[in-house]
Structure formats: structure tokens, C-alpha cells
C-alpha positions as CSV (number, residue, x, y, z in Angstrom):
1,M,112.5,94.1,72.3
2,R,109.1,95.4,73.2
3,E,106.4,93.8,75.4
4,L,103.4,92.9,73.2
5,R,101.1,92.4,76.2
6,A,101.6,96.1,77.2
7,M,100.5,97.5,73.8
8,T,97.0,98.8,73.1
9,L,94.9,97.6,70.2
10,K,95.6,100.8,68.3
11,E,99.4,100.6,68.9
12,T,99.3,97.0,67.7
13,G,97.3,98.0,64.6
14,D,99.7,100.8,63.8
15,I,102.7,98.5,63.8
16,L,101.0,95.8,61.7
17,K,99.9,98.4,59.2
18,E,103.5,99.5,58.8
19,W,104.3,95.9,58.1
20,G,101.7,95.8,55.3
21,E,99.2,93.6,57.2
22,P,95.5,94.0,56.7
23,S,93.6,95.9,59.4
24,F,91.8,92.8,60.9
25,R,95.2,91.3,61.9
26,A,95.5,93.6,64.9
27,G,92.2,92.3,66.3
28,Q,93.4,88.7,65.8
29,V,96.7,89.4,67.6
30,Y,95.1,91.3,70.4
31,E,92.5,88.5,70.9
32,W,95.3,86.0,71.3
33,V,97.1,88.0,73.8
34,H,94.3,89.4,75.9
35,R,91.4,87.0,75.6
36,K,92.9,83.7,74.8
37,K,95.9,84.6,77.1
38,A,98.5,83.1,74.7
39,V,101.9,82.4,76.2
40,S,103.7,82.0,72.9
41,F,103.5,83.3,69.3
42,D,103.4,79.7,68.0
43,A,99.9,79.4,69.6
44,M,98.6,82.0,67.3
45,T,97.5,79.5,64.6
46,N,95.4,81.8,62.5
47,L,98.4,84.0,61.7
48,S,100.9,83.1,59.0
49,I,104.2,81.5,59.9
50,Q,105.9,84.6,58.5
51,L,104.0,87.0,60.7
52,R,104.5,84.9,63.8
53,G,108.2,84.9,63.0
54,K,108.3,88.7,62.7
55,L,106.4,89.1,65.9
56,K,109.0,86.9,67.6
57,E,111.8,89.1,66.3
58,E,110.2,92.4,67.5
59,F,108.3,91.5,70.7
60,Y,108.4,89.3,73.7
61,L,105.5,87.5,75.3
62,T,107.0,86.0,78.4
63,P,104.2,85.0,80.8
64,L,104.6,85.2,84.6
65,R,105.7,81.9,86.1
66,K,103.7,80.6,89.1
67,V,106.3,79.8,91.8
68,T,103.8,78.7,94.4
69,V,100.2,79.3,95.5
70,Q,98.9,79.1,99.0
71,I,95.2,78.3,99.4
72,S,93.4,79.1,102.6
73,K,91.5,76.3,104.2
74,L,89.2,78.9,105.8
75,D,87.8,80.7,102.8
76,D,89.6,79.5,99.6
77,T,91.6,82.7,99.2
78,H,94.5,82.0,96.8
79,K,97.9,83.8,97.5
80,Y,100.2,83.6,94.4
81,L,103.9,84.1,94.1
82,F,104.8,84.9,90.5
83,E,108.3,85.2,88.9
84,L,108.9,87.9,86.3
85,P,111.0,87.3,83.2
86,D,114.0,89.1,85.0
87,G,113.8,86.7,88.0
88,N,112.1,89.2,90.4
89,R,109.0,88.0,92.2
90,I,105.7,89.6,93.0
91,E,102.5,88.6,94.8
92,S,98.8,88.5,93.8
93,V,95.7,87.4,95.8
94,M,92.4,85.9,94.5
95,M,89.4,86.3,96.8
96,R,86.0,84.8,96.4
97,Y,83.0,87.0,97.2
98,H,79.3,86.5,96.5
99,H,79.5,89.1,93.8
100,G,82.4,87.4,92.0
101,N,86.1,86.7,92.0
102,S,88.3,89.6,93.1
103,V,92.0,89.8,92.4
104,C,94.4,92.1,94.3
105,I,97.5,92.7,92.1
106,S,100.9,94.3,92.6
107,S,102.1,97.4,90.8
108,Q,105.8,97.3,91.8
109,V,108.5,94.9,92.9
110,G,108.8,96.0,96.4
111,C,107.9,99.6,97.5
112,R,109.7,102.7,98.6
113,M,106.9,104.3,100.7
114,G,108.1,102.8,104.0
115,C,104.8,102.3,105.7
116,R,105.6,100.8,109.1
117,F,103.0,98.0,109.1
118,C,103.7,96.7,105.6
119,A,106.1,93.9,104.7
120,S,106.3,95.0,101.0
121,T,108.4,98.0,101.8
122,I,111.0,96.4,104.1
123,D,113.6,95.9,101.3
124,G,112.6,99.0,99.4
125,L,111.7,99.4,95.7
126,V,113.3,97.2,93.1
127,R,111.4,98.4,90.0
128,N,108.0,99.3,88.5
129,L,105.8,96.7,86.8
130,T,104.8,97.2,83.2
131,A,101.1,97.4,82.3
132,G,101.6,93.9,80.7
133,E,103.0,92.5,83.9
134,M,100.0,93.9,85.8
135,L,97.6,92.4,83.3
136,D,99.3,89.0,83.3
137,Q,98.7,88.6,87.0
138,I,95.0,88.5,86.2
139,Y,95.4,86.3,83.1
140,R,97.5,83.6,84.9
141,I,95.0,83.6,87.8
142,E,92.0,83.2,85.5
143,E,93.9,80.4,83.7
144,D,94.7,78.7,87.1
145,I,91.2,78.8,88.6
146,G,89.4,78.3,85.3
147,E,87.0,81.2,86.2
148,R,86.5,84.8,85.2
149,V,87.8,87.7,87.4
150,S,85.2,90.4,87.8
151,N,86.8,92.8,90.3
152,I,90.3,94.2,90.5
153,V,92.1,95.9,93.4
154,V,95.5,97.5,92.8
155,M,96.5,97.2,96.4
156,G,99.2,94.6,96.5
157,S,102.9,95.2,96.7
158,G,103.9,98.7,95.6
159,E,102.4,102.2,95.5
160,P,100.3,102.5,92.3
161,M,100.6,106.3,92.1
162,D,104.4,105.8,92.1
163,N,104.0,103.9,88.8
164,Y,101.5,106.3,87.3
165,E,101.9,105.9,83.5
166,N,101.9,102.1,83.6
167,L,98.9,102.2,86.0
168,I,96.8,104.3,83.6
169,R,97.7,102.2,80.7
170,F,96.7,99.1,82.6
171,I,93.3,100.5,83.6
172,H,92.5,101.4,80.0
173,M,93.6,98.0,78.7
174,V,91.9,95.8,81.3
175,S,88.6,97.7,80.8
176,D,88.9,97.6,77.0
177,E,86.0,95.8,75.4
178,N,88.5,94.0,73.2
179,G,90.2,92.6,76.2
180,L,88.9,91.4,79.6
181,N,86.3,94.2,79.4
182,I,86.1,94.6,83.2
183,S,84.0,97.6,84.2
184,Q,86.0,100.5,85.5
185,R,83.5,100.7,88.4
186,N,84.8,97.3,89.4
187,I,88.4,98.6,89.7
188,T,89.8,100.1,92.9
189,V,93.2,101.8,93.1
190,S,94.8,102.4,96.5
191,T,97.3,105.1,97.3
192,C,99.1,106.2,100.4
193,G,98.5,109.8,99.3
194,I,100.8,111.1,96.5
195,V,98.8,114.3,96.0
196,P,100.0,115.4,92.6
197,N,99.1,112.1,91.0
198,M,95.8,112.0,92.8
199,I,95.0,115.3,91.1
200,R,96.2,113.9,87.8
201,L,94.0,110.9,88.2
202,S,90.9,113.0,88.7
203,E,91.5,114.5,85.2
204,E,91.8,111.1,83.4
205,G,88.0,110.7,82.9
206,L,88.0,107.3,84.6
207,Q,85.3,105.8,86.7
208,I,87.4,103.7,89.1
209,T,87.2,103.8,92.9
210,L,90.0,105.6,94.6
211,A,91.0,104.2,98.0
212,L,93.2,106.3,100.3
213,S,95.4,104.6,102.9
214,L,94.7,107.0,105.7
215,H,95.4,105.0,108.8
216,A,95.5,108.0,111.2
217,P,93.2,110.8,112.4
218,N,96.0,113.4,112.5
219,D,99.4,114.1,111.0
220,K,101.3,113.2,114.2
221,I,100.1,109.6,114.2
222,R,100.3,109.4,110.5
223,K,103.9,110.4,110.5
224,E,104.6,107.5,112.9
225,L,103.0,105.0,110.6
226,M,103.7,106.4,107.1
227,P,106.7,108.4,106.0
228,V,104.8,109.9,103.1
229,A,103.0,112.0,105.7
230,N,106.2,114.1,105.9
231,S,105.6,115.2,102.3
232,Y,101.8,115.7,102.3
233,T,99.6,116.7,105.1
234,I,96.2,115.1,105.8
235,E,94.6,118.5,104.8
236,E,96.4,118.3,101.4
237,I,95.4,114.7,100.9
238,L,91.7,115.2,101.7
239,S,91.6,118.2,99.4
240,A,92.8,115.9,96.6
241,C,90.1,113.4,97.6
242,S,87.5,116.1,97.4
243,T,88.8,117.1,93.9
244,Y,88.5,113.4,92.8
245,F,84.9,113.2,94.1
246,T,84.0,116.5,92.4
247,K,85.5,115.6,89.1
248,T,84.3,112.0,88.9
249,G,81.3,111.7,91.2
250,R,83.0,108.6,92.7
251,R,83.2,108.6,96.4
252,V,86.6,107.8,98.0
253,T,87.2,104.8,100.3
254,F,89.3,105.6,103.3
255,E,91.4,102.6,104.4
256,Y,92.1,102.6,108.1
257,S,94.3,99.8,109.5
258,L,93.7,99.5,113.3
259,V,96.9,99.1,115.2
260,S,96.6,98.3,118.9
261,G,97.6,101.2,121.1
262,V,98.5,103.4,118.2
263,N,95.4,104.6,116.3
264,D,92.5,102.6,117.7
265,S,91.2,104.5,120.7
266,R,87.7,106.1,121.1
267,E,89.4,109.5,121.0
268,N,91.0,108.5,117.7
269,A,87.6,107.5,116.4
270,E,86.0,110.8,117.4
271,E,88.9,112.8,115.8
272,L,88.5,110.7,112.6
273,S,84.8,111.3,112.5
274,H,85.3,115.1,112.7
275,L,88.0,114.8,110.0
276,L,85.8,113.0,107.5
277,K,82.3,114.3,108.3
278,H,82.0,116.2,105.0
279,M,84.0,113.9,102.7
280,H,81.1,111.8,101.2
281,G,83.2,108.7,101.6
282,L,83.3,105.3,103.2
283,V,85.7,104.2,106.0
284,N,87.0,100.6,105.6
285,L,88.4,99.4,109.0
286,I,91.1,96.8,108.7
287,P,92.4,94.9,111.6
288,V,96.2,95.1,110.8
289,N,97.9,91.9,109.6
290,P,100.7,91.2,112.1
291,V,104.2,91.4,110.4
292,E,107.1,89.6,112.0
293,E,109.6,92.3,111.3
294,R,107.3,95.0,112.7
295,N,106.2,95.6,116.3
296,F,102.5,96.3,115.5
297,R,99.6,94.1,116.6
298,E,96.0,94.1,115.5
299,S,93.3,95.7,117.7
300,A,91.2,93.5,119.9
301,P,87.7,92.7,118.5
302,G,86.1,94.8,121.2
303,A,88.2,97.8,120.3
304,V,87.3,97.4,116.6
305,G,83.6,97.3,117.4
306,I,83.8,100.4,119.6
307,F,85.7,102.3,116.9
308,R,83.1,101.4,114.3
309,D,80.2,102.3,116.6
310,C,81.7,105.7,117.3
311,L,82.1,106.4,113.6
312,E,78.5,105.4,112.8
313,K,77.2,107.4,115.7
314,N,78.8,110.5,114.0
315,G,77.2,109.7,110.6
316,I,80.2,108.1,109.0
317,N,79.6,105.2,106.6
318,V,81.9,102.4,107.8
319,T,82.6,98.7,107.1
320,I,85.0,96.3,108.7
321,R,87.0,94.4,106.1
322,R,86.3,90.7,106.0
323,E,89.5,89.0,107.0
324,L,90.6,86.6,104.3
325,G,93.6,84.3,104.1
326,R,94.6,84.6,107.7
327,D,96.0,81.0,107.7
328,I,98.3,81.8,104.8
329,D,100.8,84.7,104.2
330,G,98.0,87.2,103.8
331,A,99.7,90.5,104.3
332,C,101.3,92.3,101.3
333,G,104.9,91.2,100.9
334,Q,104.9,88.4,103.4
335,L,105.0,85.4,100.9
336,R,107.6,87.0,98.7
337,R,109.8,87.8,101.8
338,H,109.5,84.3,103.2
339,Y,110.6,82.8,99.9
340,K,113.5,85.3,99.7
341,E,114.7,84.3,103.1
342,S,114.4,80.6,102.6
């Protein structure tokens, strides 16, 4: 059976046309799935019983099941653990900002990238998420909070560029005016640096923000933190970032998790400044979320300030990520792992 939630309006229309249905039926079905967030075919009351029955025979519409949600007492961040139809579990996070509600979604069950400071990758990759499963994280959160989501970050569990086809389908569907109609400029996709797919992304004609998980000013340190650095050098990755900027006009965000004693010295900041001085990007400094299974600790506040000041002195645009959800399992993969072990 096929997943109806992962089908575009055109694909839905083509199938209904084959069934002899009038053209407006596709819009009705699509609205039920993507605007009304229907969880069953029986809810589609403006469709005939016969059509609903045929849809049941050909498609499935299994929604994600909310296993638990942790709500921060500090900033109202919501951390969700969802169960997929096959029993696997994924995480999503809802964060409130002055500009609207932002949701960070997962793109895979687990991850095979092996980044040393991330809990998502400890047990490896289980499978990719479908575009429908990526969409439904947003739908279930909107349903739960009773509010609209205006910004999306594909930066939860998994490496989006390792699930490329489903990622691109998801972006087109979530920005479709017939669905949630979220502006592509309000969508950020993070990658640890899979160069061939970064180049492909620059050719897609999208207006999303690309965020590179850089985390090091040189290849030596990056290899200590991120195994992907053994496949692609920083020079290759930054070249792909330049291509993305040239093709789209969208500046790249460089994510930099500060790990105490590893990549947070003044010398590291100077080297990073030299590396990025012509990249037209923004550096987002992230005090690393401590993970029990890893031996990394976040930098002291003073070290974070010194690092930022050094970048700014060298003309680099820089922000320090606002720390949200620190009183809950905030880091990627922590909540899923805690439930798996309990």
C-alpha cells in the first residue's frame, strides 16, 4: 500500500482521474490530508462512501502516535517522542520565538554519520523517513498546541542529505499553497557536509536556508568530531557552500558547536575567521548539549564570549544560539534513547 500523505496534489489527481473521479476530488482529498490533518479516511465526509472505501484499499493514512511530550518550565519548548506505524520512534521539537512557532523535525530514524557529540547517531541508522512522516511531525504538533507553525528546521535526528529524495519532496509539499503553505525562506535544512547532494540542492531552484554543521576550523579537529570529514575536506565543503550561495542568493549558516578544550580557543576563533572571511555567511555558535554517552562538555560562558568577540572583530557575522529546553532532553536523540533504555 502507498502512503497518501506523501503524494503531491498532482499525483493524487492523476490517480483519481484514472478512477474516473472529477478533477475537483483531488483538491478535496488533499485538503483533508494536508490542511484538515485527517487521521482516517472516514473523516473525509464530503467524499462518497465508495471513494473512501477505495482509498482505504489502495492507501494508508496512519498518523504518528504521540508517545510523550516534555515541556520546558523555562521557555515552554516542547520535546515530542513520536511512534511511527512500524514501531520505530523519532523526536521533534517545538520552540516559541517572537516571530512565531518553529518546529525542528527528524529526517531519519537514527543516523549513520557518527558525529561524536550527537546522541542520534549512537545506535546508527535504522531507516529513512518518508516525506509524509516528515510532514506529519508538523501536523501532529500543530494539532497538539492548537497553533500554526511558521518556521521549520530539518535539524533533528538524521542527516537530511542522506535522505535526499524524500527531503526534496517534503520541501515542495510543505511549501505548497494547497497545503501548509510555509514559505521556503522559513525553512532551514542542516547538513554535516555531503558535498554531492549539496551541489544537487543548489540546482533545485529552492529558496531555503542551508545550514552547514561545520564545528571545526580545520580538517584535523573536524575529523576528531565528525567522521564525514574523512570523505570531504573543509575546502570541498566550503566550495559547495559557495556554489549554493551563487546559485540561490541565499547565504549559508555555519553551525559551530563549542566543545570545551576541543574547538573553542582564541586560536580556533582566529582560524575560523580566516576560513570564512569571504563566505558571505553567518556563524551560529552553539554551546554543545552534554550527552551522557560522550565525553564532551560545553564551553564556559566566558570562552563563548571571547570566541564571538574574536569573530566579530574579524568581520564575521555571528550569533549565539538561544539555549532552549535545557531542563528537558534537549539534544538530538536524547529522549528517544532514554525511552529505549527504560
